[in-house]
C-alpha angles and dihedrals in degrees: 000000000000113000124226090249090061092048092051092048092053113102115234117245122247089250090053091051091050090053095046099043097071090049091052092047095048092046090051093050092049092050093046093048093049095056113093113235133195131018120307113212115175122182113205119226117262119278091245094052119138109281113253095011101098123058118207111220108164106228096026129085135213096014117160146148110262092201134086097070121129119242130218092253094057098262131113134235105251117255119230093023105092127027129184124204152152120260120314098209096103104048114149121220088268090047092052090051091049090048092054090052090061089065093219111183099187134027119199108204110201095181117120102246136122094246137016089221119108090270113118096359101320121150116301123265091252089063093049091049091053102037145022105258115207123189120222098170117200137163129198115215118236089201094080125084112280094245091053096048096107097033091054090040091061092044094050093046100039093133093052093048090048089053091050091051090048088059092045090052093061111087092203090064095067136145090050131187119192125188148162127192101294099009091240118093111024091025091046092052094049090049091050091051093047095046091047090053090051091053100253112160119257095242090054092049090052091047091051090049092051094054086087087070089067090067096042094259102112121183130211103279094183090053092049092051089050092049092052089047089051092051090054091048090050090060101271136302097295093055092041093054092043088058087056090053097261100137126217089250091054091048091051092050091053091050090050091051098046111027120076 
């Protein structure tokens, strides 16, 4: 019988190394991607914040219900149907439990990464175990004038926004949570487009956008004002979204899912 010492002294064959190397590399990447990096500073919303607006997920920032707003036709955006947030890669055990209680069916990850899996900062495993996580990667260029940051961001990421609206147009995907890194820019733009489609007044959309300031994650107000101006100049939100490839049928399905 060959002892373990003899086995350990035996040099692996080239074929064996070729078979083992990919496993070692993948394992290393998984381990590296799963380790939180960098400081995590989360500012809680003010004590006098609107009841039911903010969602407390320990380990995540800027999470809130995007519903509850009145629309121009006398309806209301459904509560508990769409949530907006910062990244979900750092949820604590309590945060994961609070996330599960939301009952989110689909997560739309707007961060610009190759995969929405926990590799390289993707959403935590607890999120993937509870929901279907779909990546709609987008990146806003800092090379454009500040006032055009969001307008150009939509233009440059039209395919990603169209994919996000495709997910929003499927009733089986609700409740939905969408997020970027801080829940401010890309998330703020998607919220503005959705709320505009639902008929929420401009002042309310701006007020919702500015809630991020309450947790020290301010967005670009000038750029949001410019985006809403651009939508009006383009012929309104329905025409604007149609130009992005969001069909009239998709728009109607989103209204049916979110307005009550």
